[in-house]
N, C-alpha and C positions, 0 to 999 in steps of 0.2 A: 484461473487465468495465469499463464506463465509470467513470471516477473520480467523476463527479457522482452516480451511483447509489450507489456505495460510501459517499460522503460522507454522503448522507442516511440510509442504512440504519444505519450504525454510530455516528453522532454524533461521529465523530473530528473534531478541530479542524483547521482549514485548514493551519496550519503543520505539524502532525503528519502530515497527508496528504502534503504536498509533500516531507517529509523521510523518508518511509517507505522502508525498505531491503528488498531481497529476502530478506535473512536474518531479517527481522522477520516474515515470513509463515510461521507454524508450522502447516502443514496437518495434520500428524499429531496435534497438540494441539487443532486447531480454533480457533486464535486468532491475533491479531496482537500483536506486541510493539512497544510504543511506548517508545523509550529515553529521549527527552527531552520529556516532556509538560509540562503546566502545572506550574510550580514545579520544573521539571527532575526530576520523578519519573517512574520507569518504570511502565508499566501494561500490562495485557493487555486486548484487546478480543475478545470471542467472535465467531467466524464462523459463520453459520448453515449447516446442512448443505446446504441448497439452493444456496448460493453456492460450495461447495467445487469443484464441477466447473468453474464459470466461472473460479475462481482458477487451477486447474490449466491450463486452456486458455490463459489470459492469460500465465502464466509460460512455457509452451511457445512461444507466439508471440513473447514478448519475447526469449527465448533468452539466450545468454551474451554479456554486454557487458563493456566495460572499466571500468564503474562499477557500483555496487550499488543505485542508486536504482531503486525499483520502477516509477514512472511515467515513461514516455519519450514523446518526440514522434516524428514520422515519420522523423526523421534519427537516431533512437536516442539522442538526447541527453536528459538528465534534464529533466523539467518542474521549474521553480522556482516559488516561491510566487507570483510575479507572473503566471504563466501560469494559475493557478487562480482568480485574482480577477477 
């Protein structure tokens, strides 16, 4: 799932998007957990049912890596905030 599409659909903040961790994707609950959002508050963002299959495919393609950042580049290194801007 391209991060730009995800960004528009959820209304997630740019910094939250770049810091999103694999452990924050709660497919069983149908939501994303943002641990340090605005004001350092945790919050949940709902995931639409239509997107669940895309999330599963992305997580399978991403595979297991040495870090827990959700979004990775072609070298499997995490995308940082500057890459999203």
